[in-house]
TILUMFI-353480 format. One record per atom (N, C-alpha, C): residue number from 1; residue in one letter; chain; atom name; x, y, z. Coordinates in steps of 0.02 Angstrom, whole numbers, plus 32768, in hexadecimal, padded with zeros to 4 digits. Layout:
BEGIN
<rec NUM; "A"; "A"; "CA"; <X; Y; Z>>
...
This chain:
BEGIN
<rec 1; "M"; "A"; "N"; <7FC4; 7C6A; 8060>>
<rec 1; "M"; "A"; "CA"; <7FEF; 7CA1; 806C>>
<rec 1; "M"; "A"; "C"; <7FD8; 7CCA; 8053>>
<rec 2; "E"; "A"; "N"; <7FF6; 7D10; 8070>>
<rec 2; "E"; "A"; "CA"; <7FD8; 7D56; 8076>>
<rec 2; "E"; "A"; "C"; <7FEA; 7D74; 8022>>
<rec 3; "K"; "A"; "N"; <7FC0; 7D94; 8014>>
<rec 3; "K"; "A"; "CA"; <7FCC; 7DAE; 7FD9>>
<rec 3; "K"; "A"; "C"; <7FBC; 7DF3; 7FEE>>
<rec 4; "I"; "A"; "N"; <7FF1; 7E22; 7FD4>>
<rec 4; "I"; "A"; "CA"; <8002; 7E6F; 7FFA>>
<rec 4; "I"; "A"; "C"; <7FF6; 7E97; 7FD1>>
<rec 5; "L"; "A"; "N"; <7FB7; 7ED5; 7FCC>>
<rec 5; "L"; "A"; "CA"; <7FBC; 7EF9; 7F9D>>
<rec 5; "L"; "A"; "C"; <7FEC; 7F40; 7FD0>>
<rec 6; "I"; "A"; "N"; <7FEC; 7F70; 7FA3>>
<rec 6; "I"; "A"; "CA"; <8008; 7FA9; 7FD1>>
<rec 6; "I"; "A"; "C"; <7FFB; 7FD2; 7FA6>>
<rec 7; "I"; "A"; "N"; <7FC8; 7FFB; 7FCD>>
<rec 7; "I"; "A"; "CA"; <7FAD; 8047; 7FBA>>
<rec 7; "I"; "A"; "C"; <7FD6; 8086; 7FAE>>
<rec 8; "G"; "A"; "N"; <7FD4; 80AE; 7F84>>
<rec 8; "G"; "A"; "CA"; <7FFC; 80ED; 7F8D>>
<rec 8; "G"; "A"; "C"; <7FE9; 812C; 7F72>>
<rec 9; "C"; "A"; "N"; <8010; 8163; 7F8D>>
<rec 9; "C"; "A"; "CA"; <7FF5; 81A6; 7F6C>>
<rec 9; "C"; "A"; "C"; <7FFE; 81B6; 7F2B>>
<rec 10; "R"; "A"; "N"; <7FE4; 81BC; 7F07>>
<rec 10; "R"; "A"; "CA"; <7FEA; 81B9; 7EA6>>
<rec 10; "R"; "A"; "C"; <802E; 81FD; 7E9C>>
<rec 11; "N"; "A"; "N"; <802D; 8237; 7EC9>>
<rec 11; "N"; "A"; "CA"; <805B; 826D; 7EC7>>
<rec 11; "N"; "A"; "C"; <8097; 824A; 7EC4>>
<rec 12; "T"; "A"; "N"; <80A0; 822E; 7EFD>>
<rec 12; "T"; "A"; "CA"; <80F1; 8208; 7F3A>>
<rec 12; "T"; "A"; "C"; <80E7; 81E2; 7EF3>>
<rec 13; "M"; "A"; "N"; <80CB; 81A3; 7EE7>>
<rec 13; "M"; "A"; "CA"; <80E9; 816E; 7EB2>>
<rec 13; "M"; "A"; "C"; <8102; 817D; 7E79>>
<rec 14; "D"; "A"; "N"; <80E7; 81B8; 7E63>>
<rec 14; "D"; "A"; "CA"; <80ED; 81C1; 7E25>>
<rec 14; "D"; "A"; "C"; <8128; 81EE; 7E1D>>
<rec 15; "D"; "A"; "N"; <812B; 8223; 7E47>>
<rec 15; "D"; "A"; "CA"; <8171; 825C; 7E4D>>
<rec 15; "D"; "A"; "C"; <81A5; 8243; 7E8B>>
<rec 16; "V"; "A"; "N"; <8197; 8238; 7EB2>>
<rec 16; "V"; "A"; "CA"; <81AD; 8221; 7EF7>>
<rec 16; "V"; "A"; "C"; <81D8; 81EB; 7EFC>>
<rec 17; "C"; "A"; "N"; <81B9; 81C9; 7EFF>>
<rec 17; "C"; "A"; "CA"; <81D0; 817A; 7F1A>>
<rec 17; "C"; "A"; "C"; <81F7; 8151; 7EE4>>
<rec 18; "I"; "A"; "N"; <8213; 815B; 7EC5>>
<rec 18; "I"; "A"; "CA"; <820C; 813D; 7E68>>
<rec 18; "I"; "A"; "C"; <8218; 80EB; 7E70>>
<rec 19; "G"; "A"; "N"; <81E4; 80CA; 7E65>>
<rec 19; "G"; "A"; "CA"; <81D4; 8083; 7E51>>
<rec 19; "G"; "A"; "C"; <81C8; 806C; 7E9E>>
<rec 20; "C"; "A"; "N"; <81B3; 80A9; 7ECB>>
<rec 20; "C"; "A"; "CA"; <8197; 8090; 7F14>>
<rec 20; "C"; "A"; "C"; <81D1; 8047; 7F37>>
<rec 21; "S"; "A"; "N"; <81FF; 8066; 7F1F>>
<rec 21; "S"; "A"; "CA"; <824E; 802C; 7F34>>
<rec 21; "S"; "A"; "C"; <8248; 802B; 7F7F>>
<rec 22; "R"; "A"; "N"; <822C; 8054; 7FB2>>
<rec 22; "R"; "A"; "CA"; <823D; 8041; 8003>>
<rec 22; "R"; "A"; "C"; <81F9; 8019; 7FFF>>
<rec 23; "C"; "A"; "N"; <81C7; 8014; 7FEC>>
<rec 23; "C"; "A"; "CA"; <818B; 7FFB; 8002>>
<rec 23; "C"; "A"; "C"; <81A4; 7F8D; 7FF9>>
<rec 24; "M"; "A"; "N"; <81BF; 7FA3; 7FC5>>
<rec 24; "M"; "A"; "CA"; <81D6; 7F6A; 7FAF>>
<rec 24; "M"; "A"; "C"; <8218; 7F51; 7FD2>>
<rec 25; "V"; "A"; "N"; <8242; 7F6E; 7FD9>>
<rec 25; "V"; "A"; "CA"; <8276; 7F5F; 7FEC>>
<rec 25; "V"; "A"; "C"; <8271; 7F48; 8044>>
<rec 26; "G"; "A"; "N"; <8242; 7F65; 805C>>
<rec 26; "G"; "A"; "CA"; <8222; 7F6C; 80A8>>
<rec 26; "G"; "A"; "C"; <81FB; 7F15; 809B>>
<rec 27; "F"; "A"; "N"; <81DF; 7EFC; 8065>>
<rec 27; "F"; "A"; "CA"; <81A7; 7EB0; 8071>>
<rec 27; "F"; "A"; "C"; <81E0; 7E99; 8052>>
<rec 28; "N"; "A"; "N"; <8216; 7E93; 802E>>
<rec 28; "N"; "A"; "CA"; <8250; 7E64; 8028>>
<rec 28; "N"; "A"; "C"; <8270; 7E5F; 805F>>
<rec 29; "R"; "A"; "N"; <827F; 7E8E; 807C>>
<rec 29; "R"; "A"; "CA"; <82A7; 7E73; 80B8>>
<rec 29; "R"; "A"; "C"; <827A; 7E73; 8103>>
<rec 30; "G"; "A"; "N"; <8231; 7E79; 80FE>>
<rec 30; "G"; "A"; "CA"; <821A; 7E66; 8128>>
<rec 30; "G"; "A"; "C"; <8215; 7E85; 8178>>
<rec 31; "E"; "A"; "N"; <822C; 7EC4; 814E>>
<rec 31; "E"; "A"; "CA"; <8231; 7EFF; 817B>>
<rec 31; "E"; "A"; "C"; <8204; 7F20; 8191>>
<rec 32; "G"; "A"; "N"; <81EE; 7F4D; 81CD>>
<rec 32; "G"; "A"; "CA"; <81AE; 7F87; 81D8>>
<rec 32; "G"; "A"; "C"; <817A; 7F5B; 81C7>>
<rec 33; "E"; "A"; "N"; <813A; 7F6F; 81CA>>
<rec 33; "E"; "A"; "CA"; <8104; 7F51; 81C7>>
<rec 33; "E"; "A"; "C"; <810D; 7F14; 81BE>>
<rec 34; "F"; "A"; "N"; <8134; 7F08; 816C>>
<rec 34; "F"; "A"; "CA"; <8138; 7EB7; 8153>>
<rec 34; "F"; "A"; "C"; <814D; 7E8B; 8187>>
<rec 35; "E"; "A"; "N"; <8174; 7E9E; 81C5>>
<rec 35; "E"; "A"; "CA"; <818D; 7E5C; 81F4>>
<rec 35; "E"; "A"; "C"; <8152; 7E3E; 8202>>
<rec 36; "A"; "A"; "N"; <8118; 7E57; 81F0>>
<rec 36; "A"; "A"; "CA"; <80E3; 7E31; 8207>>
<rec 36; "A"; "A"; "C"; <80F2; 7DD8; 81E6>>
<rec 37; "Y"; "A"; "N"; <810E; 7DE7; 81AD>>
<rec 37; "Y"; "A"; "CA"; <810A; 7DA4; 816E>>
<rec 37; "Y"; "A"; "C"; <813A; 7D76; 8170>>
<rec 38; "V"; "A"; "N"; <8173; 7D8B; 81B3>>
<rec 38; "V"; "A"; "CA"; <81B1; 7D78; 81A3>>
<rec 38; "V"; "A"; "C"; <81AE; 7D1A; 81AA>>
<rec 39; "D"; "A"; "N"; <817A; 7CFE; 81C8>>
<rec 39; "D"; "A"; "CA"; <818C; 7CB8; 81DC>>
<rec 39; "D"; "A"; "C"; <8141; 7CA3; 81B3>>
<rec 40; "E"; "A"; "N"; <811E; 7CD0; 8172>>
<rec 40; "E"; "A"; "CA"; <8101; 7CA5; 8167>>
<rec 40; "E"; "A"; "C"; <80FF; 7CBC; 8113>>
<rec 41; "E"; "A"; "N"; <80C4; 7C7B; 80F0>>
<rec 41; "E"; "A"; "CA"; <80E5; 7CA0; 809D>>
<rec 41; "E"; "A"; "C"; <80C6; 7CD7; 8094>>
<rec 42; "A"; "A"; "N"; <80DD; 7D0D; 8067>>
<rec 42; "A"; "A"; "CA"; <80AC; 7D4C; 805E>>
<rec 42; "A"; "A"; "C"; <80C9; 7D59; 8019>>
<rec 43; "E"; "A"; "N"; <80A9; 7D84; 7FEB>>
<rec 43; "E"; "A"; "CA"; <80DB; 7D96; 7FA9>>
<rec 43; "E"; "A"; "C"; <80B0; 7DD3; 7F90>>
<rec 44; "L"; "A"; "N"; <80CE; 7DF6; 7F86>>
<rec 44; "L"; "A"; "CA"; <80B4; 7E47; 7F69>>
<rec 44; "L"; "A"; "C"; <808C; 7E35; 7F28>>
<rec 45; "M"; "A"; "N"; <8061; 7E3A; 7F2E>>
<rec 45; "M"; "A"; "CA"; <8033; 7E44; 7ED3>>
<rec 45; "M"; "A"; "C"; <801F; 7E83; 7ECE>>
<rec 46; "G"; "A"; "N"; <8033; 7EB7; 7EDD>>
<rec 46; "G"; "A"; "CA"; <8023; 7EF6; 7EC8>>
<rec 46; "G"; "A"; "C"; <8035; 7F3A; 7EE7>>
<rec 47; "L"; "A"; "N"; <8042; 7F5F; 7EB4>>
<rec 47; "L"; "A"; "CA"; <8042; 7FB8; 7EE2>>
<rec 47; "L"; "A"; "C"; <8003; 7FE0; 7EA2>>
<rec 48; "L"; "A"; "N"; <7FD3; 7FFF; 7EE3>>
<rec 48; "L"; "A"; "CA"; <7F99; 8036; 7EB5>>
<rec 48; "L"; "A"; "C"; <7F99; 8063; 7EDB>>
<rec 49; "S"; "A"; "N"; <7F9B; 809C; 7EB1>>
<rec 49; "S"; "A"; "CA"; <7F9E; 80F5; 7ED2>>
<rec 49; "S"; "A"; "C"; <7F65; 80E9; 7EE1>>
<rec 50; "C"; "A"; "N"; <7F4E; 810C; 7F10>>
<rec 50; "C"; "A"; "CA"; <7F1A; 8135; 7F2D>>
<rec 50; "C"; "A"; "C"; <7ED6; 815A; 7EF0>>
<rec 51; "G"; "A"; "N"; <7EFD; 8157; 7EAB>>
<rec 51; "G"; "A"; "CA"; <7EDD; 8174; 7E79>>
<rec 51; "G"; "A"; "C"; <7EDD; 81D4; 7E79>>
<rec 52; "G"; "A"; "N"; <7F03; 81E1; 7EA2>>
<rec 52; "G"; "A"; "CA"; <7F11; 8226; 7EB4>>
<rec 52; "G"; "A"; "C"; <7EE3; 8253; 7EDB>>
<rec 53; "C"; "A"; "N"; <7EEE; 828D; 7F05>>
<rec 53; "C"; "A"; "CA"; <7ED6; 82CA; 7F20>>
<rec 53; "C"; "A"; "C"; <7E7F; 82AE; 7F06>>
<rec 54; "P"; "A"; "N"; <7E4B; 82C6; 7F28>>
<rec 54; "P"; "A"; "CA"; <7E51; 82AB; 7F92>>
<rec 54; "P"; "A"; "C"; <7E4A; 8254; 7F8A>>
<rec 55; "G"; "A"; "N"; <7E52; 823B; 7F51>>
<rec 55; "G"; "A"; "CA"; <7E5A; 81E5; 7F5E>>
<rec 55; "G"; "A"; "C"; <7E0B; 81E1; 7F53>>
<rec 56; "S"; "A"; "N"; <7DF9; 81F6; 7F2D>>
<rec 56; "S"; "A"; "CA"; <7DAD; 81F0; 7F28>>
<rec 56; "S"; "A"; "C"; <7D97; 81B1; 7EF7>>
<rec 57; "G"; "A"; "N"; <7DC9; 81A7; 7EDF>>
<rec 57; "G"; "A"; "CA"; <7DBA; 8160; 7EA3>>
<rec 57; "G"; "A"; "C"; <7DDA; 8113; 7EBD>>
<rec 58; "I"; "A"; "N"; <7E04; 8124; 7EFB>>
<rec 58; "I"; "A"; "CA"; <7E0B; 80DF; 7F2C>>
<rec 58; "I"; "A"; "C"; <7DF7; 80A8; 7F2D>>
<rec 59; "V"; "A"; "N"; <7DA9; 80A1; 7F40>>
<rec 59; "V"; "A"; "CA"; <7D71; 8079; 7F27>>
<rec 59; "V"; "A"; "C"; <7D84; 806B; 7EF8>>
<rec 60; "T"; "A"; "N"; <7D8B; 808A; 7EC4>>
<rec 60; "T"; "A"; "CA"; <7D72; 8070; 7E7E>>
<rec 60; "T"; "A"; "C"; <7DAE; 8041; 7E67>>
<rec 61; "R"; "A"; "N"; <7DE2; 8066; 7E78>>
<rec 61; "R"; "A"; "CA"; <7E34; 8048; 7E6B>>
<rec 61; "R"; "A"; "C"; <7E31; 7FFB; 7E8E>>
<rec 62; "M"; "A"; "N"; <7E14; 800F; 7ECB>>
<rec 62; "M"; "A"; "CA"; <7E1A; 7FC7; 7EF4>>
<rec 62; "M"; "A"; "C"; <7DF0; 7F9C; 7EC3>>
<rec 63; "A"; "A"; "N"; <7DAF; 7F9A; 7EA0>>
<rec 63; "A"; "A"; "CA"; <7D86; 7F75; 7E84>>
<rec 63; "A"; "A"; "C"; <7DB1; 7F59; 7E47>>
<rec 64; "Q"; "A"; "N"; <7DC4; 7F86; 7E23>>
<rec 64; "Q"; "A"; "CA"; <7DEC; 7F61; 7DE1>>
<rec 64; "Q"; "A"; "C"; <7E26; 7F4A; 7DE7>>
<rec 65; "V"; "A"; "N"; <7E52; 7F57; 7E38>>
<rec 65; "V"; "A"; "CA"; <7E74; 7F14; 7E3D>>
<rec 65; "V"; "A"; "C"; <7E52; 7EC9; 7E4F>>
<rec 66; "K"; "A"; "N"; <7E0D; 7EDF; 7E5F>>
<rec 66; "K"; "A"; "CA"; <7DF8; 7E99; 7E87>>
<rec 66; "K"; "A"; "C"; <7DE1; 7E71; 7E22>>
<rec 67; "L"; "A"; "N"; <7DBA; 7EA2; 7DFA>>
<rec 67; "L"; "A"; "CA"; <7DB3; 7E96; 7DC4>>
<rec 67; "L"; "A"; "C"; <7DDA; 7E81; 7D91>>
<rec 68; "W"; "A"; "N"; <7E13; 7EA5; 7D84>>
<rec 68; "W"; "A"; "CA"; <7E6C; 7E8E; 7D62>>
<rec 68; "W"; "A"; "C"; <7E6E; 7E49; 7D81>>
<rec 69; "N"; "A"; "N"; <7E71; 7E38; 7DC3>>
<rec 69; "N"; "A"; "CA"; <7E95; 7DF9; 7DD7>>
<rec 69; "N"; "A"; "C"; <7E74; 7DBB; 7DDA>>
<rec 70; "A"; "A"; "N"; <7E1B; 7DCC; 7DDF>>
<rec 70; "A"; "A"; "CA"; <7DFC; 7D99; 7DD4>>
<rec 70; "A"; "A"; "C"; <7E19; 7D54; 7DB7>>
<rec 71; "P"; "A"; "N"; <7E0F; 7D68; 7D77>>
<rec 71; "P"; "A"; "CA"; <7E2D; 7D1E; 7D41>>
<rec 71; "P"; "A"; "C"; <7E62; 7D01; 7D48>>
<rec 72; "M"; "A"; "N"; <7E9F; 7D37; 7D7F>>
<rec 72; "M"; "A"; "CA"; <7EDA; 7CF9; 7D7E>>
<rec 72; "M"; "A"; "C"; <7EAD; 7CE1; 7DD9>>
<rec 73; "G"; "A"; "N"; <7E96; 7CF2; 7DF0>>
<rec 73; "G"; "A"; "CA"; <7E6D; 7CD4; 7E41>>
<rec 73; "G"; "A"; "C"; <7EB3; 7CDE; 7E66>>
<rec 74; "E"; "A"; "N"; <7ED6; 7D2E; 7E64>>
<rec 74; "E"; "A"; "CA"; <7EE4; 7D40; 7E7E>>
<rec 74; "E"; "A"; "C"; <7ED1; 7D80; 7EBA>>
<rec 75; "M"; "A"; "N"; <7EC3; 7D92; 7EE5>>
<rec 75; "M"; "A"; "CA"; <7EAD; 7DC0; 7F1F>>
<rec 75; "M"; "A"; "C"; <7ECE; 7DC0; 7F4C>>
<rec 76; "P"; "A"; "N"; <7ECD; 7E15; 7F62>>
<rec 76; "P"; "A"; "CA"; <7F07; 7E33; 7F9F>>
<rec 76; "P"; "A"; "C"; <7EDB; 7DF6; 7FD4>>
<rec 77; "T"; "A"; "N"; <7EF7; 7DEE; 8014>>
<rec 77; "T"; "A"; "CA"; <7EE8; 7DD6; 8040>>
<rec 77; "T"; "A"; "C"; <7EF5; 7E0C; 8088>>
<rec 78; "K"; "A"; "N"; <7F37; 7E30; 8078>>
<rec 78; "K"; "A"; "CA"; <7F47; 7E6C; 80AB>>
<rec 78; "K"; "A"; "C"; <7F48; 7EB2; 806A>>
<rec 79; "I"; "A"; "N"; <7F37; 7EDF; 8098>>
<rec 79; "I"; "A"; "CA"; <7F54; 7F37; 8070>>
<rec 79; "I"; "A"; "C"; <7F84; 7F4C; 80A7>>
<rec 80; "H"; "A"; "N"; <7FBA; 7F6C; 8089>>
<rec 80; "H"; "A"; "CA"; <7FC3; 7FA7; 80AF>>
<rec 80; "H"; "A"; "C"; <7FCC; 7FED; 808A>>
<rec 81; "I"; "A"; "N"; <7FD4; 8014; 80C4>>
<rec 81; "I"; "A"; "CA"; <7FB9; 8046; 8098>>
<rec 81; "I"; "A"; "C"; <8009; 806F; 80C1>>
<rec 82; "A"; "A"; "N"; <8030; 8096; 807D>>
<rec 82; "A"; "A"; "CA"; <8069; 80A0; 8094>>
<rec 82; "A"; "A"; "C"; <806A; 80EA; 80A9>>
<rec 83; "P"; "A"; "N"; <80B3; 80F2; 80B0>>
<rec 83; "P"; "A"; "CA"; <80CA; 811B; 80D0>>
<rec 83; "P"; "A"; "C"; <80B4; 817B; 80C6>>
<rec 84; "C"; "A"; "N"; <80BD; 8165; 8076>>
<rec 84; "C"; "A"; "CA"; <80A0; 81A1; 8051>>
<rec 84; "C"; "A"; "C"; <8056; 81BD; 8060>>
<rec 85; "I"; "A"; "N"; <8026; 818F; 8073>>
<rec 85; "I"; "A"; "CA"; <7FE8; 8197; 8074>>
<rec 85; "I"; "A"; "C"; <7FEE; 81A9; 80C8>>
<rec 86; "T"; "A"; "N"; <8007; 8177; 80FE>>
<rec 86; "T"; "A"; "CA"; <7FF7; 8176; 8138>>
<rec 86; "T"; "A"; "C"; <800A; 81BD; 8163>>
<rec 87; "D"; "A"; "N"; <804E; 81CB; 813F>>
<rec 87; "D"; "A"; "CA"; <8082; 81FE; 8162>>
<rec 87; "D"; "A"; "C"; <807B; 8247; 8144>>
<rec 88; "H"; "A"; "N"; <804E; 824C; 80F9>>
<rec 88; "H"; "A"; "CA"; <806F; 8285; 80E0>>
<rec 88; "H"; "A"; "C"; <803B; 82A0; 80C1>>
<rec 89; "C"; "A"; "N"; <7FFE; 8278; 80B7>>
<rec 89; "C"; "A"; "CA"; <7FD1; 8282; 809D>>
<rec 89; "C"; "A"; "C"; <7F90; 82AF; 80C0>>
<rec 90; "P"; "A"; "N"; <7F73; 82EF; 8098>>
<rec 90; "P"; "A"; "CA"; <7F4C; 8305; 80CD>>
<rec 90; "P"; "A"; "C"; <7EFD; 82D9; 80CC>>
<rec 91; "H"; "A"; "N"; <7F0B; 82B4; 8090>>
<rec 91; "H"; "A"; "CA"; <7EB4; 828B; 808B>>
<rec 91; "H"; "A"; "C"; <7ED5; 825F; 80AD>>
<rec 92; "A"; "A"; "N"; <7EE9; 8254; 80DA>>
<rec 92; "A"; "A"; "CA"; <7EFF; 81F5; 80F9>>
<rec 92; "A"; "A"; "C"; <7EBE; 81DC; 8111>>
<rec 93; "G"; "A"; "N"; <7EA2; 8211; 814A>>
<rec 93; "G"; "A"; "CA"; <7E60; 81DE; 816D>>
<rec 93; "G"; "A"; "C"; <7E39; 81D6; 8136>>
<rec 94; "E"; "A"; "N"; <7E0B; 8201; 810E>>
<rec 94; "E"; "A"; "CA"; <7DF5; 81F1; 80D6>>
<rec 94; "E"; "A"; "C"; <7DE5; 81B7; 80B8>>
<rec 95; "I"; "A"; "N"; <7E37; 81B4; 8099>>
<rec 95; "I"; "A"; "CA"; <7E53; 817D; 8060>>
<rec 95; "I"; "A"; "C"; <7E55; 813F; 809D>>
<rec 96; "V"; "A"; "N"; <7E79; 813F; 80C8>>
<rec 96; "V"; "A"; "CA"; <7E74; 80FB; 80F7>>
<rec 96; "V"; "A"; "C"; <7E3C; 80DF; 80F5>>
<rec 97; "G"; "A"; "N"; <7E06; 810F; 811A>>
<rec 97; "G"; "A"; "CA"; <7DBD; 80FE; 8126>>
<rec 97; "G"; "A"; "C"; <7D9B; 80E4; 80F0>>
<rec 98; "K"; "A"; "N"; <7DA0; 80F1; 80B8>>
<rec 98; "K"; "A"; "CA"; <7D80; 80D8; 807E>>
<rec 98; "K"; "A"; "C"; <7DA6; 809C; 8076>>
<rec 99; "I"; "A"; "N"; <7DCA; 8099; 806D>>
<rec 99; "I"; "A"; "CA"; <7DF2; 804C; 806B>>
<rec 99; "I"; "A"; "C"; <7DE1; 8018; 809F>>
<rec 100; "R"; "A"; "N"; <7DE0; 802E; 80D8>>
<rec 100; "R"; "A"; "CA"; <7DC9; 7FFE; 80F2>>
<rec 100; "R"; "A"; "C"; <7D8B; 7FEF; 8103>>
<rec 101; "D"; "A"; "N"; <7D50; 8021; 8107>>
<rec 101; "D"; "A"; "CA"; <7D08; 800A; 80E9>>
<rec 101; "D"; "A"; "C"; <7D01; 7FE1; 80B7>>
<rec 102; "K"; "A"; "N"; <7D22; 7FEB; 8093>>
<rec 102; "K"; "A"; "CA"; <7D15; 7FB8; 804F>>
<rec 102; "K"; "A"; "C"; <7D4B; 7F88; 8022>>
<rec 103; "A"; "A"; "N"; <7D82; 7F72; 8057>>
<rec 103; "A"; "A"; "CA"; <7DB3; 7F45; 8042>>
<rec 103; "A"; "A"; "C"; <7D9D; 7F01; 8062>>
<rec 104; "G"; "A"; "N"; <7D7B; 7EF3; 808D>>
<rec 104; "G"; "A"; "CA"; <7D63; 7EB6; 80B8>>
<rec 104; "G"; "A"; "C"; <7D96; 7E76; 80CA>>
<rec 105; "I"; "A"; "N"; <7DD4; 7EAB; 80D0>>
<rec 105; "I"; "A"; "CA"; <7E0F; 7E78; 80D0>>
<rec 105; "I"; "A"; "C"; <7E31; 7EBD; 80FA>>
<rec 106; "D"; "A"; "N"; <7E6C; 7E86; 8135>>
<rec 106; "D"; "A"; "CA"; <7E97; 7EC9; 8164>>
<rec 106; "D"; "A"; "C"; <7ECB; 7EF3; 8146>>
<rec 107; "V"; "A"; "N"; <7EC6; 7F28; 8150>>
<rec 107; "V"; "A"; "CA"; <7EDD; 7F6D; 8129>>
<rec 107; "V"; "A"; "C"; <7F07; 7F8C; 816E>>
<rec 108; "I"; "A"; "N"; <7F53; 7F90; 8153>>
<rec 108; "I"; "A"; "CA"; <7F7C; 7F84; 818E>>
<rec 108; "I"; "A"; "C"; <7FA8; 7FD9; 817D>>
<rec 109; "E"; "A"; "N"; <7F9E; 7FF3; 81A7>>
<rec 109; "E"; "A"; "CA"; <7FD5; 8026; 8191>>
<rec 109; "E"; "A"; "C"; <800E; 8036; 8198>>
<rec 110; "G"; "A"; "N"; <802E; 8039; 815D>>
<rec 110; "G"; "A"; "CA"; <808C; 803B; 8169>>
<rec 110; "G"; "A"; "C"; <809F; 8005; 813D>>
<rec 111; "T"; "A"; "N"; <80E5; 801E; 8127>>
<rec 111; "T"; "A"; "CA"; <80EA; 7FF0; 80F3>>
<rec 111; "T"; "A"; "C"; <8123; 7FE2; 811B>>
<rec 112; "H"; "A"; "N"; <8172; 8011; 80FF>>
<rec 112; "H"; "A"; "CA"; <81C2; 8005; 810C>>
<rec 112; "H"; "A"; "C"; <81C4; 8048; 8140>>
<rec 113; "P"; "A"; "N"; <8205; 8049; 8158>>
<rec 113; "P"; "A"; "CA"; <8219; 8054; 81A5>>
<rec 113; "P"; "A"; "C"; <825C; 8091; 818F>>
<rec 114; "Y"; "A"; "N"; <8252; 809A; 8147>>
<rec 114; "Y"; "A"; "CA"; <8292; 80B5; 8137>>
<rec 114; "Y"; "A"; "C"; <827F; 8114; 8127>>
<rec 115; "M"; "A"; "N"; <8256; 8137; 8152>>
<rec 115; "M"; "A"; "CA"; <824D; 816A; 8147>>
<rec 115; "M"; "A"; "C"; <8285; 819A; 816B>>
<rec 116; "P"; "A"; "N"; <82BB; 81D5; 8132>>
<rec 116; "P"; "A"; "CA"; <82E3; 81EB; 8138>>
<rec 116; "P"; "A"; "C"; <82DD; 8223; 8187>>
<rec 117; "N"; "A"; "N"; <830C; 8226; 81A8>>
<rec 117; "N"; "A"; "CA"; <830A; 823E; 81D8>>
<rec 117; "N"; "A"; "C"; <82FA; 828C; 81E3>>
<rec 118; "N"; "A"; "N"; <8325; 82A8; 81AE>>
<rec 118; "N"; "A"; "CA"; <833B; 82D7; 8196>>
<rec 118; "N"; "A"; "C"; <8362; 82D7; 814F>>
<rec 119; "I"; "A"; "N"; <836D; 8303; 812B>>
<rec 119; "I"; "A"; "CA"; <8373; 830F; 80D2>>
<rec 119; "I"; "A"; "C"; <83C9; 831E; 80E6>>
<rec 120; "F"; "A"; "N"; <83E1; 835C; 8106>>
<rec 120; "F"; "A"; "CA"; <841A; 836E; 80FE>>
<rec 120; "F"; "A"; "C"; <844C; 835C; 812E>>
<rec 121; "G"; "A"; "N"; <8431; 8336; 815D>>
<rec 121; "G"; "A"; "CA"; <8465; 8327; 81A9>>
<rec 121; "G"; "A"; "C"; <848A; 82FC; 81A4>>
């Protein structure tokens, strides 16, 4: 079974994308980058923020996920980077690079497909 950890932008997760519902809806519907799991068993095991600009704490935060979940025998098998980082963060390259360097598991850029084309149209 795939265990999915989503990593997003702390500022967006706290102030803009209330409850990160678009990532969770995309996962539940098997849409966007989560289409890869439609024919297999997968569960969302957590949402993690980058820790704040410029993402200097992301490696420590990932280590905390490992430490916190170890007693339950739960570890992510895939990491998805949310669009709030991949599409909108000026530090995306550095953050994603750190995640790829240290995760030791597949890192997928993208989650949901629900980006608005425009605001007032």
